[in-house]
C-alpha positions as a Python dict, from the first residue, in 0.01 Angstrom:
ca = {
    (1, 'M'): (0, 0, 0),
    (2, 'K'): (-225, -299, 34),
    (3, 'L'): (-33, -492, -248),
    (4, 'L'): (321, -448, -57),
    (5, 'K'): (150, -646, 233),
    (6, 'W'): (189, -958, -9),
    (7, 'F'): (562, -920, 28),
    (8, 'Y'): (596, -869, 406),
    (9, 'P'): (844, -1118, 575),
    (10, 'G'): (698, -1449, 671),
    (11, 'I'): (442, -1482, 424),
    (12, 'K'): (673, -1734, 231),
    (13, 'L'): (551, -1593, -112),
    (14, 'K'): (854, -1399, -229),
    (15, 'R'): (1085, -1674, -323),
    (16, 'W'): (843, -1849, -526),
    (17, 'I'): (770, -1542, -720),
    (18, 'F'): (1116, -1506, -763),
    (19, 'L'): (1141, -1840, -922),
    (20, 'L'): (840, -1792, -1132),
    (21, 'L'): (1034, -1452, -1265),
    (22, 'L'): (1335, -1661, -1304),
    (23, 'G'): (1222, -1907, -1525),
    (24, 'L'): (1007, -1659, -1721),
    (25, 'S'): (1308, -1508, -1790),
    (26, 'F'): (1477, -1800, -1908),
    (27, 'V'): (1174, -1867, -2129),
    (28, 'I'): (1178, -1518, -2278),
    (29, 'I'): (1562, -1535, -2314),
    (30, 'G'): (1519, -1882, -2529),
    (31, 'L'): (1262, -1750, -2785),
    (32, 'L'): (1468, -1463, -2823),
    (33, 'L'): (1757, -1651, -2909),
    (34, 'V'): (1578, -1843, -3154),
    (35, 'F'): (1450, -1539, -3343),
    (36, 'N'): (1751, -1278, -3285),
    (37, 'R'): (2069, -1458, -3197),
    (38, 'Q'): (2284, -1140, -3308),
    (39, 'L'): (2083, -913, -3074),
    (40, 'L'): (2139, -1149, -2758),
    (41, 'S'): (2512, -1264, -2840),
    (42, 'Y'): (2618, -1138, -2519),
    (43, 'I'): (2387, -1332, -2314),
    (44, 'Q'): (2524, -1676, -2499),
    (45, 'V'): (2865, -1638, -2348),
    (46, 'N'): (2692, -1706, -1982),
    (47, 'I'): (2526, -2030, -2129),
    (48, 'D'): (2783, -2169, -2354),
    (49, 'V'): (2926, -2367, -2050),
    (50, 'W'): (2583, -2540, -2004),
    (51, 'V'): (2532, -2608, -2363),
    (52, 'E'): (2902, -2760, -2380),
    (53, 'M'): (2821, -3017, -2103),
    (54, 'I'): (2496, -3095, -2285),
    (55, 'D'): (2531, -3125, -2643),
    (56, 'L'): (2191, -2934, -2715),
    (57, 'P'): (2101, -2629, -2897),
    (58, 'R'): (2137, -2306, -2684),
    (59, 'Q'): (1778, -2205, -2736),
    (60, 'L'): (1671, -2569, -2625),
    (61, 'V'): (1868, -2600, -2289),
    (62, 'T'): (1734, -2219, -2208),
    (63, 'N'): (1350, -2281, -2265),
    (64, 'L'): (1410, -2610, -2081),
    (65, 'L'): (1570, -2448, -1789),
    (66, 'G'): (1297, -2169, -1803),
    (67, 'G'): (1003, -2386, -1857),
    (68, 'L'): (1123, -2600, -1543),
    (69, 'Y'): (1143, -2301, -1338),
    (70, 'L'): (802, -2163, -1462),
    (71, 'I'): (641, -2441, -1405),
    (72, 'G'): (784, -2504, -1047),
    (73, 'G'): (722, -2132, -970),
    (74, 'I'): (364, -2166, -1046),
    (75, 'I'): (318, -2477, -839),
    (76, 'L'): (489, -2339, -537),
    (77, 'V'): (306, -1975, -548),
    (78, 'M'): (-25, -2180, -603),
    (79, 'F'): (76, -2423, -297),
    (80, 'S'): (193, -2088, -82),
    (81, 'L'): (-146, -1906, -155),
    (82, 'R'): (-370, -2245, -95),
    (83, 'K'): (-196, -2283, 257),
    (84, 'M'): (-248, -1902, 311),
    (85, 'F'): (-641, -1920, 243),
    (86, 'D'): (-654, -2217, 419),
    (87, 'R'): (-544, -2065, 713),
    (88, 'I'): (-789, -1797, 688),
    (89, 'S'): (-1077, -2030, 623),
    (90, 'H'): (-982, -2223, 921),
    (91, 'K'): (-960, -1886, 1122),
    (92, 'N'): (-1298, -1733, 952),
    (93, 'E'): (-1543, -1995, 773),
    (94, 'K'): (-1744, -1685, 690),
    (95, 'L'): (-1500, -1655, 372),
    (96, 'V'): (-1661, -1923, 222),
    (97, 'D'): (-2006, -1773, 262),
    (98, 'D'): (-1902, -1432, 167),
    (99, 'L'): (-1789, -1589, -190),
    (100, 'Y'): (-2113, -1764, -210),
    (101, 'Q'): (-2299, -1479, -174),
    (102, 'K'): (-2130, -1252, -389),
    (103, 'E'): (-2125, -1504, -671),
    (104, 'I'): (-2441, -1695, -601),
    (105, 'L'): (-2689, -1500, -418),
    (106, 'Q'): (-2645, -1168, -604),
    (107, 'K'): (-2786, -1351, -921),
    (108, 'G'): (-3101, -1417, -737),
    (109, 'S'): (-3449, -1313, -784),
    (110, 'K'): (-3521, -950, -719),
    (111, 'V'): (-3789, -962, -400),
    (112, 'V'): (-3979, -694, -286),
    (113, 'A'): (-4139, -795, 61),
    (114, 'L'): (-4396, -548, 207),
    (115, 'G'): (-4525, -609, 585),
    (116, 'G'): (-4421, -546, 959),
    (117, 'G'): (-4387, -736, 1278),
    (118, 'T'): (-4244, -1061, 1292),
    (119, 'G'): (-4463, -1209, 967),
    (120, 'L'): (-4201, -988, 754),
    (121, 'S'): (-3879, -1083, 954),
    (122, 'T'): (-3972, -1451, 934),
    (123, 'L'): (-4020, -1419, 559),
    (124, 'L'): (-3683, -1246, 529),
    (125, 'R'): (-3498, -1492, 703),
    (126, 'G'): (-3557, -1759, 462),
    (127, 'L'): (-3548, -1513, 144),
    (128, 'K'): (-3177, -1429, 245),
    (129, 'L'): (-3058, -1798, 186),
    (130, 'K'): (-3204, -1786, -165),
    (131, 'T'): (-3099, -1451, -280),
    (132, 'S'): (-2934, -1084, -177),
    (133, 'N'): (-3162, -883, -391),
    (134, 'I'): (-3411, -843, -131),
    (135, 'T'): (-3580, -510, -44),
    (136, 'A'): (-3808, -520, 276),
    (137, 'I'): (-4055, -220, 248),
    (138, 'V'): (-4166, -188, 608),
    (139, 'T'): (-4464, -10, 760),
    (140, 'V'): (-4364, 283, 1017),
    (141, 'A'): (-4726, 304, 1196),
    (142, 'D'): (-4618, 109, 1509),
    (143, 'D'): (-4671, 340, 1825),
    (144, 'G'): (-4613, 94, 2106),
    (145, 'G'): (-4356, -13, 2332),
    (146, 'S'): (-3992, 117, 2317),
    (147, 'S'): (-4084, 232, 1935),
    (148, 'G'): (-4368, 439, 2050),
    (149, 'K'): (-4182, 597, 2350),
    (150, 'L'): (-3914, 700, 2097),
    (151, 'R'): (-4127, 808, 1832),
    (152, 'D'): (-4300, 1047, 2101),
    (153, 'E'): (-4007, 1189, 2234),
    (154, 'L'): (-3793, 1230, 1906),
    (155, 'G'): (-4076, 1310, 1629),
    (156, 'M'): (-3895, 1015, 1457),
    (157, 'P'): (-4065, 710, 1261),
    (158, 'P'): (-4081, 387, 1491),
    (159, 'P'): (-3763, 169, 1438),
    (160, 'G'): (-3879, -140, 1600),
    (161, 'D'): (-4002, -318, 1295),
    (162, 'I'): (-3721, -194, 1087),
    (163, 'R'): (-3460, -331, 1387),
    (164, 'N'): (-3631, -708, 1356),
    (165, 'C'): (-3586, -659, 947),
    (166, 'L'): (-3229, -571, 978),
    (167, 'V'): (-3186, -825, 1214),
    (168, 'A'): (-3326, -1087, 1003),
    (169, 'L'): (-3137, -1005, 709),
    (170, 'A'): (-2793, -975, 869),
    (171, 'D'): (-2497, -1156, 797),
    (172, 'T'): (-2281, -1099, 1053),
    (173, 'E'): (-2157, -1254, 1434),
    (174, 'P'): (-2491, -1353, 1626),
    (175, 'L'): (-2345, -1156, 1893),
    (176, 'M'): (-2417, -852, 1695),
    (177, 'E'): (-2760, -982, 1658),
    (178, 'E'): (-2803, -1059, 1993),
    (179, 'L'): (-2686, -691, 2113),
    (180, 'F'): (-2930, -533, 1860),
    (181, 'Q'): (-3195, -730, 2016),
    (182, 'Y'): (-3104, -700, 2366),
    (183, 'R'): (-3352, -512, 2592),
    (184, 'F'): (-3277, -299, 2880),
    (185, 'S'): (-3478, -477, 3218),
    (186, 'N'): (-3330, -263, 3492),
    (187, 'E'): (-3505, 17, 3625),
    (188, 'G'): (-3451, 360, 3486),
    (189, 'H'): (-3546, 545, 3183),
    (190, 'L'): (-3444, 265, 2956),
    (191, 'V'): (-3654, 3, 3083),
    (192, 'G'): (-3832, -176, 2791),
    (193, 'H'): (-3577, -18, 2504),
    (194, 'S'): (-3374, -256, 2296),
    (195, 'F'): (-3041, -165, 2197),
    (196, 'G'): (-3117, -182, 1817),
    (197, 'N'): (-3398, 93, 1842),
    (198, 'L'): (-3155, 323, 2074),
    (199, 'F'): (-2888, 285, 1800),
    (200, 'I'): (-3111, 374, 1491),
    (201, 'A'): (-3267, 655, 1687),
    (202, 'S'): (-2912, 799, 1759),
    (203, 'M'): (-2801, 726, 1381),
    (204, 'S'): (-3116, 924, 1306),
    (205, 'E'): (-3030, 1215, 1512),
    (206, 'V'): (-2660, 1224, 1391),
    (207, 'L'): (-2703, 1219, 1076),
    (208, 'D'): (-3069, 1409, 1055),
    (209, 'D'): (-3226, 1162, 801),
    (210, 'F'): (-3427, 811, 911),
    (211, 'E'): (-3359, 652, 584),
    (212, 'E'): (-2991, 692, 598),
    (213, 'A'): (-2971, 599, 937),
    (214, 'I'): (-3124, 245, 856),
    (215, 'K'): (-2872, 282, 543),
    (216, 'E'): (-2581, 311, 788),
    (217, 'S'): (-2712, 75, 1034),
    (218, 'S'): (-2730, -209, 767),
    (219, 'K'): (-2378, -173, 732),
    (220, 'V'): (-2308, -249, 1093),
    (221, 'L'): (-2499, -592, 1058),
    (222, 'A'): (-2378, -639, 722),
    (223, 'I'): (-2756, -711, 595),
    (224, 'R'): (-2829, -907, 263),
    (225, 'G'): (-3046, -695, 74),
    (226, 'Q'): (-3174, -342, 215),
    (227, 'V'): (-3475, -228, 450),
    (228, 'L'): (-3670, 83, 370),
    (229, 'P'): (-3922, 244, 551),
    (230, 'A'): (-4246, 292, 360),
    (231, 'T'): (-4211, 652, 433),
    (232, 'N'): (-3985, 879, 635),
    (233, 'E'): (-4285, 1094, 768),
    (234, 'N'): (-4415, 1029, 1143),
    (235, 'V'): (-4754, 886, 1035),
    (236, 'Q'): (-5041, 741, 1269),
    (237, 'L'): (-5275, 474, 1179),
    (238, 'G'): (-5624, 514, 1224),
    (239, 'A'): (-5956, 283, 1192),
    (240, 'I'): (-6314, 311, 1115),
    (241, 'Y'): (-6512, 21, 1311),
    (242, 'K'): (-6841, -100, 1157),
    (243, 'D'): (-7013, 106, 1416),
    (244, 'E'): (-6896, 407, 1234),
    (245, 'S'): (-6670, 487, 1571),
    (246, 'Q'): (-6303, 567, 1515),
    (247, 'Q'): (-5970, 505, 1695),
    (248, 'I'): (-5621, 651, 1635),
    (249, 'G'): (-5310, 468, 1708),
    (250, 'E'): (-5177, 114, 1595),
    (251, 'S'): (-5155, -49, 1921),
    (252, 'L'): (-5498, 73, 2050),
    (253, 'I'): (-5656, -48, 1707),
    (254, 'P'): (-5735, -431, 1813),
    (255, 'V'): (-5777, -406, 2141),
    (256, 'A'): (-6127, -208, 2108),
    (257, 'G'): (-6279, -561, 2023),
    (258, 'K'): (-6484, -420, 1724),
    (259, 'E'): (-6525, -513, 1381),
    (260, 'I'): (-6278, -311, 1144),
    (261, 'D'): (-6417, -160, 855),
    (262, 'K'): (-6134, 39, 727),
    (263, 'V'): (-5783, 177, 824),
    (264, 'F'): (-5632, 508, 729),
    (265, 'L'): (-5313, 706, 765),
    (266, 'E'): (-5261, 1055, 911),
    (267, 'P'): (-5129, 1257, 713),
    (268, 'S'): (-5288, 1039, 421),
    (269, 'N'): (-5086, 1218, 138),
    (270, 'C'): (-4751, 1069, 324),
    (271, 'K'): (-4484, 1042, 72),
    (272, 'P'): (-4311, 734, 38),
    (273, 'S'): (-3928, 641, 27),
    (274, 'Q'): (-3803, 694, -322),
    (275, 'R'): (-3570, 412, -315),
    (276, 'A'): (-3882, 159, -220),
    (277, 'L'): (-4061, 304, -544),
    (278, 'E'): (-3743, 219, -741),
    (279, 'S'): (-3718, -125, -602),
    (280, 'I'): (-4068, -200, -686),
    (281, 'R'): (-4023, -77, -1065),
    (282, 'E'): (-3742, -348, -1068),
    (283, 'A'): (-3884, -621, -914),
    (284, 'D'): (-3928, -989, -1025),
    (285, 'L'): (-4157, -1036, -741),
    (286, 'I'): (-4367, -872, -480),
    (287, 'V'): (-4476, -1025, -157),
    (288, 'L'): (-4726, -907, 112),
    (289, 'G'): (-4738, -1081, 416),
    (290, 'P'): (-4753, -1265, 634),
    (291, 'G'): (-4847, -1045, 929),
    (292, 'S'): (-5147, -822, 1112),
    (293, 'L'): (-5379, -756, 828),
    (294, 'Y'): (-5503, -408, 926),
    (295, 'T'): (-5188, -283, 1139),
    (296, 'S'): (-4878, -427, 956),
    (297, 'L'): (-5006, -515, 593),
    (298, 'L'): (-5247, -246, 475),
    (299, 'P'): (-5051, 36, 617),
    (300, 'N'): (-4783, -3, 335),
    (301, 'L'): (-5062, -20, 54),
    (302, 'L'): (-5222, 281, 211),
    (303, 'I'): (-4936, 520, 62),
    (304, 'D'): (-5095, 585, -294),
    (305, 'E'): (-4750, 617, -482),
    (306, 'I'): (-4655, 249, -351),
    (307, 'Q'): (-5002, 115, -403),
    (308, 'N'): (-4985, 263, -798),
    (309, 'E'): (-4633, 99, -848),
    (310, 'I'): (-4759, -200, -727),
    (311, 'K'): (-5052, -211, -965),
    (312, 'K'): (-4809, -84, -1289),
    (313, 'S'): (-4558, -372, -1201),
    (314, 'N'): (-4531, -643, -1448),
    (315, 'A'): (-4371, -852, -1125),
    (316, 'E'): (-4565, -1180, -1004),
    (317, 'K'): (-4745, -1033, -680),
    (318, 'V'): (-4792, -1297, -389),
    (319, 'F'): (-5006, -1244, -77),
    (320, 'I'): (-4913, -1482, 211),
    (321, 'C'): (-5239, -1569, 420),
    (322, 'N'): (-5164, -1620, 800),
    (323, 'V'): (-5260, -1943, 938),
    (324, 'M'): (-5444, -1827, 1207),
    (325, 'T'): (-5722, -1555, 1261),
    (326, 'Q'): (-5609, -1238, 1464),
    (327, 'P'): (-5849, -1152, 1743),
    (328, 'G'): (-5938, -777, 1733),
    (329, 'E'): (-5854, -768, 1325),
    (330, 'T'): (-5952, -1091, 1151),
    (331, 'N'): (-6214, -1243, 1362),
    (332, 'N'): (-6366, -1550, 1163),
    (333, 'F'): (-6204, -1400, 844),
    (334, 'S'): (-6133, -1687, 556),
    (335, 'A'): (-5854, -1658, 315),
    (336, 'A'): (-6055, -1478, 86),
    (337, 'D'): (-6191, -1219, 322),
    (338, 'H'): (-5806, -1142, 403),
    (339, 'L'): (-5824, -1056, 12),
    (340, 'K'): (-6144, -884, 6),
    (341, 'A'): (-6032, -671, 298),
    (342, 'I'): (-5728, -555, 72),
    (343, 'Y'): (-5942, -493, -223),
    (344, 'D'): (-6198, -285, -37),
    (345, 'H'): (-5897, -46, 41),
    (346, 'V'): (-5680, -71, -296),
    (347, 'G'): (-5893, -172, -553),
    (348, 'D'): (-5933, -534, -706),
    (349, 'K'): (-5697, -795, -851),
    (350, 'I'): (-5375, -661, -712),
    (351, 'F'): (-5239, -1038, -645),
    (352, 'D'): (-5153, -1306, -870),
    (353, 'W'): (-5128, -1578, -624),
    (354, 'I'): (-5219, -1635, -279),
    (355, 'I'): (-5020, -1874, -63),
    (356, 'V'): (-5207, -2054, 227),
    (357, 'N'): (-5095, -2347, 451),
    (358, 'K'): (-5215, -2720, 436),
    (359, 'K'): (-5090, -2859, 730),
    (360, 'E'): (-5336, -2971, 983),
    (361, 'I'): (-5261, -2828, 1298),
    (362, 'S'): (-5262, -3025, 1613),
    (363, 'G'): (-5563, -3041, 1842),
    (364, 'K'): (-5346, -2924, 2115),
    (365, 'S'): (-5242, -2569, 1923),
    (366, 'V'): (-5582, -2529, 1812),
    (367, 'R'): (-5720, -2542, 2160),
    (368, 'R'): (-5452, -2328, 2311),
    (369, 'Y'): (-5563, -2054, 2018),
    (370, 'E'): (-5889, -2076, 2124),
    (371, 'E'): (-5848, -1982, 2435),
    (372, 'E'): (-5713, -1638, 2280),
    (373, 'G'): (-6007, -1604, 2037),
    (374, 'A'): (-5783, -1719, 1760),
    (375, 'F'): (-5878, -1995, 1493),
    (376, 'P'): (-5754, -2149, 1199),
    (377, 'V'): (-5775, -1946, 861),
    (378, 'K'): (-6070, -2155, 659),
    (379, 'I'): (-5962, -2197, 307),
    (380, 'D'): (-6269, -2111, 68),
    (381, 'Y'): (-6142, -2226, -255),
    (382, 'D'): (-6453, -2100, -441),
    (383, 'E'): (-6407, -1776, -344),
    (384, 'L'): (-6059, -1724, -399),
    (385, 'E'): (-6126, -1873, -767),
    (386, 'K'): (-6381, -1584, -820),
    (387, 'L'): (-6091, -1346, -683),
    (388, 'G'): (-5910, -1408, -976),
    (389, 'V'): (-5590, -1539, -784),
    (390, 'K'): (-5398, -1859, -823),
    (391, 'I'): (-5358, -2071, -505),
    (392, 'K'): (-5036, -2221, -388),
    (393, 'E'): (-5128, -2466, -104),
    (394, 'E'): (-4827, -2601, 92),
    (395, 'D'): (-4712, -2711, 434),
    (396, 'L'): (-4532, -2384, 577),
    (397, 'L'): (-4541, -2471, 932),
    (398, 'A'): (-4213, -2465, 1143),
    (399, 'K'): (-4157, -2746, 1397),
    (400, 'N'): (-4368, -2696, 1712),
    (401, 'D'): (-4271, -2959, 1958),
    (402, 'D'): (-4427, -2810, 2239),
    (403, 'N'): (-4751, -2705, 2081),
    (404, 'T'): (-4683, -2317, 2158),
    (405, 'Y'): (-4726, -2053, 1902),
    (406, 'L'): (-4723, -2154, 1528),
    (407, 'R'): (-4493, -1978, 1316),
    (408, 'H'): (-4413, -2001, 955),
    (409, 'N'): (-4085, -2179, 827),
    (410, 'P'): (-3853, -1956, 694),
    (411, 'E'): (-3690, -2160, 436),
    (412, 'K'): (-4005, -2349, 353),
    (413, 'L'): (-4176, -1997, 275),
    (414, 'A'): (-3912, -1881, 107),
    (415, 'N'): (-3885, -2195, -133),
    (416, 'V'): (-4245, -2147, -195),
    (417, 'V'): (-4235, -1800, -291),
    (418, 'L'): (-3944, -1826, -511),
    (419, 'N'): (-4097, -2132, -706),
    (420, 'I'): (-4371, -1943, -810),
    (421, 'L'): (-4148, -1770, -1069),
    (422, 'K'): (-4033, -2082, -1188),
    (423, 'E'): (-4385, -2162, -1281),
}
């Protein structure tokens, strides 16, 4: 039925297709006249008048007419199609982007990015401009805000970081992105909830499968790549501090004001997403960070099967270090300290590269962060070399005219990450 729509009235295509077919018919008749005049003698009667008017062989006249009709038909069909596509592209410029995505981005490198929070979504915004072969593996240990309420009330993994990653990879209308990020502010039971969280929660209830709910939500936003939970189980993050006290709850760990020794998951034997494991096996590049070290990054690596697949992978493995320390998690941490903390949990030499920011931070920004107990992460080159990683030092910061919060520039970060494969 879709094919028949090309022949609807008003398309202005039928007439030129008919001309093209007429020309093709004449060419075929001319060729047959050359090879079998007796077989087509009854056709010759119809063209005798033309031949007498211009004293040329029948086959030459027929082929000439057919050729002219054929060329004219092709030109006019192409002209009509071009006009149609011009009208479509004027109405919907996204057509060009779709073609680019299909033909170019699908040939891009296979990247697996692990993390959570704003750090992972920042990286994804840059990566989607370079490749559509992206798998975001997202921590599901969050227990604060809207996500925490939904996991408590519905017994489901928290959707908040998942939602942010879906929006980051979205290839849809800005209004849809805005809708998914919309947070209810009026009084009532919905205060503090985002529409995207409620949408994913509803989809999860309908499908009775959290991972499938994410997959269907991905279709709504037409994302480039895929977003997967590290596990489908309702896990909680716990911490053991240097003073041997413990705290359960991702949102509570940093506020204790104590130095963290180790973090752990409950249950400790939680099973990962099988699609996440498959993506790690097929990856050209595996990236961890940027993000909160203990509460966003390490929870993914604490799942044994994910950790083991990363260790076995032949992909390039990259750690993106934060620009600033984080109060309650990485006080006074250098770049090497970040890696050592990871290795204390999962073993040595997982990463081949570490990416660090080399752009000097303005004094005004530094002072603002100092008020919150955060400082620029020191790059201790000698210690990093002892850990066996190659250092990639680049200007990674987004433009910060008002000297507020520092953020990685998504495109710069993605370029640096993907250039590692070229090296």
